[in-house]
N, C-alpha and C positions, 0 to 999 in steps of 0.2 A: 571623614576620616575617623572621627571619634566613635561613631556608632559601630562600624565594622571592626575597628580595633578592639573595642570593648566586647563585641560578640566573640571574637577569636579568643580573647583573654579568658572569658568565662569557661572555655572548654578545658583549660589547663587544670582546673581544680580536680584532684583525684584521678587524673589521667596518667597513662603510661605510654611511653614511646613504642611504636610497633613498626615493623618493616613490611612494606606492601609486597605481596606476592607477584612475581613476574613469570611468564611462561618460558618455554625453551628458547624463544627468540628475544627474550628480554622485554616483552610487551606486557603492560598492565591491562589485561583483558577482562578482569572482573571488577565490579563496583567496589571501590575502596571503602573501608569503614570510616564512619564520621558523619558529619552533617552536610547534606547536599543543598546547595542554593541554585536557583535559576537566574540566569542573566540573559538579556537580549542584546545582541551585538549591533554595533554600528562601526563604520570605517570602510576602508577599501579592501578589495581582494581581487586576485586573478586566478583563473583556471582555464582549462581547454577541453570542453566536452567534445567539440569537433574542430574548433579553431580557438585561438587565444582570445580571452575576454577579460576586461577589467569591469568588475561588477560590485555593487555595494554589498556589504554584509547585513544590511538593514533587515531586522526581524528574525535573523537566524539565532537559534538557541545556543547558549553555552551553559553547561552544567559544571559546577565547581564543588568538589567535596573537600571540606576542611576536617583534618584529623582531630580527634578528641583531645590531643595534647596541645593543640594550637600551633604546632610547628610545621605542618605540611599542608599543602593545597594541591589537589589533583584536578586537572582540567580535562574534561571529556571532549573529544573532537577538537583538539587544540587549533586546527585550521578550519575556518568557517565552512568552506564548501567541500571539505573532505570528511564525510561522515564515516569514519573508521570504526566508531563504537568503542574506542580504547582511550586510555588516560595517559597523560604525562605528569610527572611529579615535580613539584616546586617546594622550595624552602621559604618559610615565613620568618622575616626578621623585622620587627616593628611594623612599618607600613609598606614594606617591600616584599614581593614574592619573586624569588629567583628560580628560573627554570633552566637547568643545564641543557645545552644542545646535544645532538647526537642520539637522543632517546628514540628507540624503535616504536613506531605507532601501528604498523600493519605488515602482514606477511602474506604473499601470494604463494600458496602451497603448490599450485600447478606449474609455476614458473621458478620456484625456489629462490626468490629474492623478495625484498621488502622495501618499506619506506621509513625514513627517519627524519627527525626534526633538524632543521638547519637554518642558518642565516643566509639569505639570498640577496645579492646585489646585482641589479640589471642596469646596463648602461647603453641606451639607444636602440637596442634590438634584443629580442628574447633569446637570441643565440649567443649574445655577449653577456655572460653572467658569471659570477663566482659564488660558490657554495662553501660555507664554513660550518664545520661540525664541532669545533672547539669553542669554549666560552659558554655564554649563557644569554638569556633574554630576561627582562624584568617587567613585572606589572606593579604599579603602585596602587595602594588602597586609598581611595579618595571618597570619603563618606561611605555610601553603600555601593559604590561603583569600583570597577577595576580598569586601569588605564595601561595599555601597552606603551612602553617607553621607546623613544629614539628610533622610530620607523616612519617612513614616508613613501609617497608614490606620486608619479605624474604620468597619467595614461597617455596624454598627447605626445610627450617626449619619450615614452617607454623607458622611464627611469624609476627604479624601485630600490628600496632598502627595507626589507621586511623579514618576516619569518615564514618559512615554507617547508615543503617536504621534498626530499631527494631519494632516489632509488639507491639501494645497496648495490655493490658491484655485481655485474652480470655479463655474460658472453652474448653478443648480438649474433644475428644470422650470418654475418661475415666472419665470425670467429674472433672478433675483437673484444677485449675487455673494456667495459664502460664503467667509469667510476663517478659516483656522486652526480648522476644525471638529474637535473631539475625536473620535477613532475609538472611544473607550471602552477601548482598550488602555492599561493602566497597571500599573506594578510599584512596590512599596514594600517597605522593610525587607528588601532582597534580601541573601542570603548565598550565595556561590558556593564550594562545597566541592570541593577538588581530588581527582580520582580517578586514582590511579596504576595504570593498566591497560595491557595490551599485547595485541594480537591474536595469534593463532597463526600462526607462520611455519613452513612445512614445510621439511625439509632440502633443500638445493640439488640433491642428486642423487636426490630421491625419484622413483620410477617409479610412475605411476598407470595405472589401468584405468578404462574407462567402466562405471559401475554404474547400475542403475535404483533409484530411491528411490520406493517405492510406499507409499501411506498412505490413511487415511480422513480426509476433511475434517470440520470441525465441523458442516457441513450434511448429513453423511451420505453424501457422494459419494466413491467410490473414485477417486483420481487419483494423480499422481506426476510425476516429472521424471527427467532424466539428471544424474548427478553424477560427479565424479572421486574415486576412492578409491585410496590408496596405503598399503602396509604398510612400516614401517621399525623393525626390532627389536621391542620390545614395544609399539609405538605403531601406531595406524591414523589416517590423516588423510583427511578428507572435505571436498571443496569443492563448494558449490552447494546445500547442504541448505536454507539460507534463501533460496530462489530468488526470492521476491517482494520481499524487503527488502534482502538483502545477498548477491547471487549470487556474488560473488568471495570471500566469507569462508570461512575454513577452520575446522574444529573437529577436536580431537584426542582420541582415546580410548585407554584402556589395555587391552591384550589380557591377559586373566587366564584362561588355560585355555580353557574353553568359554564364556567371557563376555567381552564388551567393555563397558567402563564409560567413558562420557563425563562427566567432572565438569563442574560449572557453570563456564563460561568466557566471557570477553568476546568478542563477535563483531564489534563495530564500531558505528558511529553511523548512525542513520537519522532524518533530519529533526530532531526535538526530543528524541530518546531515545538512550541507550546501550543496546544490545541484548546479551543473554547467551544462549548456548546452555544449555539445561537440560532436565531431565526432570521429570515430575510424576506423582504418584499420586493418584487420587481415592478418596474414601470418603463414605459416606452418614452424615450426622450426624442421628441420630434425635431429638436434643434440639430442633432447629429444623426438621427435615424437609428439609434442603437438602444438596446435594452440596458437599463441600469438597475443596480441592486442596492438596497439600503439595509444595513446591518441593524438588528434589533432583537427584541425578545421574541420567543416562539410562543404563539398563542393558539390554544386548542379549544374546540367546542367539547364540553364534557356532558355525557349522558349519564346521569346519576343512577338511572334504573339499570342499565347494562354495565355500568362502570367502565365504559369505553370512551376514548377521546380521539378526535381527529382534527385535521387542519387542511385547508385548501392552499396553504402557503408552503414554506420550505423549512425544514429543520436541517442544520448543518453542523459539522465540526470545522472550525475556521482557525487559521493560524495567527489571528490577531483579535483583540477585543474591541477595536475601534475602526476597522475598515475591512472591506471584503477581500478575502484571499482564500476562497473556498477550497477545502481539501476533500471533504466527503459530503455529498448533498443527498437529501431525501425529500423528494417532491410529494406533496399531498400525503403526508404520513398519517397512518391510522393505527391506533393501539386498541386491542380488544382481548378479553380473556380467552385463553386457548385450552381446549381439552382434546387430547389425542384420541381419535376414533378411527376404525377402519373406514376408508372412503375411496370412492372412484374419482381419479383426477379428471379435471376438465380437459377438453381436447386441446392439445398444443398446436403450434403452427410454426411458421418461419418468418422471422423479422427481416432478414437480409440474406441474399444469396449473390455472390459475386465471384466470377472467375478471374484470376490474376496469373497469367502465364501457366505454369504447370500445376498450380494448385487452386483450390476453391476456398473462399471464406464463407462460412455459414454461421448465421446467428439464429439459433432456435428461439422460439417464443414459448417458454414453459410457464404457464400460469401456476402459481403456488396456491391453487384453489381446487376444491372438489366440485362435483357437478351441482352441489347445493350452495356454493359460494363460501364454504368454510375454508379456513387457512390450513395448509399442509405444512408439516415440519420439514424444512428444506433438507435436513440431514438424512431424511428417509425418502427423498425423492431422487429418482434417476430417470434417464431417458434413453431411447433407442432411435437409431436412424435407419431409414430404408431408402434405397436408391433404385428406381426403375422396377423393383419387385418387392415382395414382402418378406425378404430374408434380411435379418438384422445385419447391419454393416459392422465389420470387425475392425478394431484399431489395434495396431501391432507395436510392440515395444521398440523395434528398431527405427520406427518413424516418430513415435511419441516417447521422448526420453524419460518422462516421469512415470511410465508404466513398467511394472515388473513382469507382467504377462499380458497376453492378448485379451481384450475385453470387447463385448458387443453391447455393453450397457454402461453409460457414462454417469457417475454420480453428479448431482446438481452442483454440489459445492466443491467438486474436485478441480484442481488446477495443476498443470505440470510446469508452470513457469518458475518454480523455485529451483529447479535443477539447472537450467541454463539461464542464469541471472542476467546475462548481457546479450542475449539473442532473442529472436522471436519466440514467444510462447505459442504452443499449438492448441492447447485446450485451456480456455479461460474459465475461471471459477464463476459459479452462478449462471451457467449457460450463456455467458456473454458472447462467446465466439468459439469456433473450432476451425482449425485449418485442416483441409483435406488434401491429400496428395494425388487427387484425381480430378478430372474435369469431364465435361461432355454428357452430363446426366439430363434426362428428360423430365424426371419427376422425383421429388423428395418427400418422404414421409417421416413424421416425428410422433413418437408415442411416449407418454409419461407413465412411470411405474411408481407406485406408492406402497410402502410397507409400514403402514400405521397400525398401532394396536395389535401387532403380531400377525397381521393378515396382508397378503399381497394382492393389490388390485391394479388393473391397467386401464388407461384411457383408450378411447377410440384413436385411431391413427389420423393425424391431421396431415393432409397432403398439400404439396406445393407444386403446381404445374408450371414447369419452366418454359414450356412452349408458349403458354399464354401469359406467363409471369403473374399469376394470381393464386391466392389460396383457395383450394377446392374444399367443398364440404367433405366430411369423413365418408369414405367409401367402405361400407361394411363388406367384409369378405372379398375385397378387391383382388383381382388376379394380376399377374405380372403383365406389364405392357410391352416388355421386350424380353427375349430369352436371357437367362442368367449367364454371364460370361466370366471366365477365370483365367488368370495367367498360369504359367507353368509351376508356380509355387503353391497354387491352390487359392490364391487371393482373388476375390471378386473385383472386376474392373468395369469401368464405364464403356459406353459404345465408342468413345473417341480414343481409347487406349491403343498405343502403337505396339505392335509385336504379335507373337503367336498367342492366340486365345483358344480356350476350350469352352464350348457352349452346349447347353442342353435345350433342344427345341421343344415346343409345346407337345409334340407327339412322342417325346421320350428319347429321341435320337441324340447321340453325342457327336458334335461336329467340331473339327479343328479348323481355325481360320487365321490367316496372316493378315493383320490390319496394318496398313502402311500410312 
């Protein structure tokens, strides 16, 4: 109690009171001014991703910002399993933080209603509940920790008294007005434990070089990115290793002769978790027949002549410093200096082809290497697809919602999943997968295009023979194996397309055909 109380009191000196800005729905959507502290939650929680669950809060992040006048505390993502990215405001009085109920935490623009903080009491069944928007909840400051008061839960009896989120009034499909409907998000018996951590800050005078970071993904695809690397004394600093989650984060390693060791270290916050850079070694447990992983430092072999370093193990960002809960994994990582040059990409192929009902899942295998084994800048790599002939396949914006116009060349790092956040994505970033709205192909071709150092170069086409289900050697100047067919809108279709098609035969004739 004393440590955090003194911490808050020191903020009062020379401070002035300020009002936190809220948006048009009354939501605090911007980070409040003040000092932000990280806490790890424990306690109970409920939510319903597909069906009702009672699940621990263990390990989920809580960020609390204390105003510089010591009078306000702002809780980000007040409910553990609801990552709204917004804050609620509380008043500090001594060792108590009082948070008024009824505060708005989220708004669904497409539905024109939102969610707000409420007291939820459930008695015996999730349909038998009361929601209260008046009054407040309290956290007490106990040492460095924050404790939610007067809440409890019993999963076996389906009895709860906690804090949760309810929807604002809305009209359902039957035309009825629904008021204060519980969202099934609820927390009880919450304990927020302070984590005193700091991210790596490189020296102000650190000189960095561009490096390639090459690795194997957990799906078995070789991929990578460009990062910044700088050496200072016995340390090496790397920025960009966690490119998908924390691209600005730095990690620091210790240079020890022909080894570089990156100890477990705090990387930063991502949504609902604190992330740590770490290494991991796997071993096969014959007792239960499963692979197990041990968290530890990430150790690399260091070539002082080339200034490159590599590992046969795994580098990862992990959501805990003391047990495995892998968020982002890089297998067999290799770092080496990068200089962009004009280069011919290595021949690509196909990792996976699978027909599912009316569409096809395709995973292209795009090596980020040129024909000499040098790394290619993924931001300047794209690929084309060919089906049954050597005409580039076209993707249209009415099928791929992330597209603004039709394209026959897919950027390697492009993804359209940000447009439809809660539905299937059809083009996955880093050539992981692409959904095609056609089936029935006999052959697939993939070609890589690289625009390095201001020059465009193309790989040979790597072919995948679906009739034999194997990757063929590149066929220079290959001819179409079947006539090109199109529907009435001019789009090319596969041989199993149903409906009227227009085809051009090898002798130049145009033929209409009704495929049933």
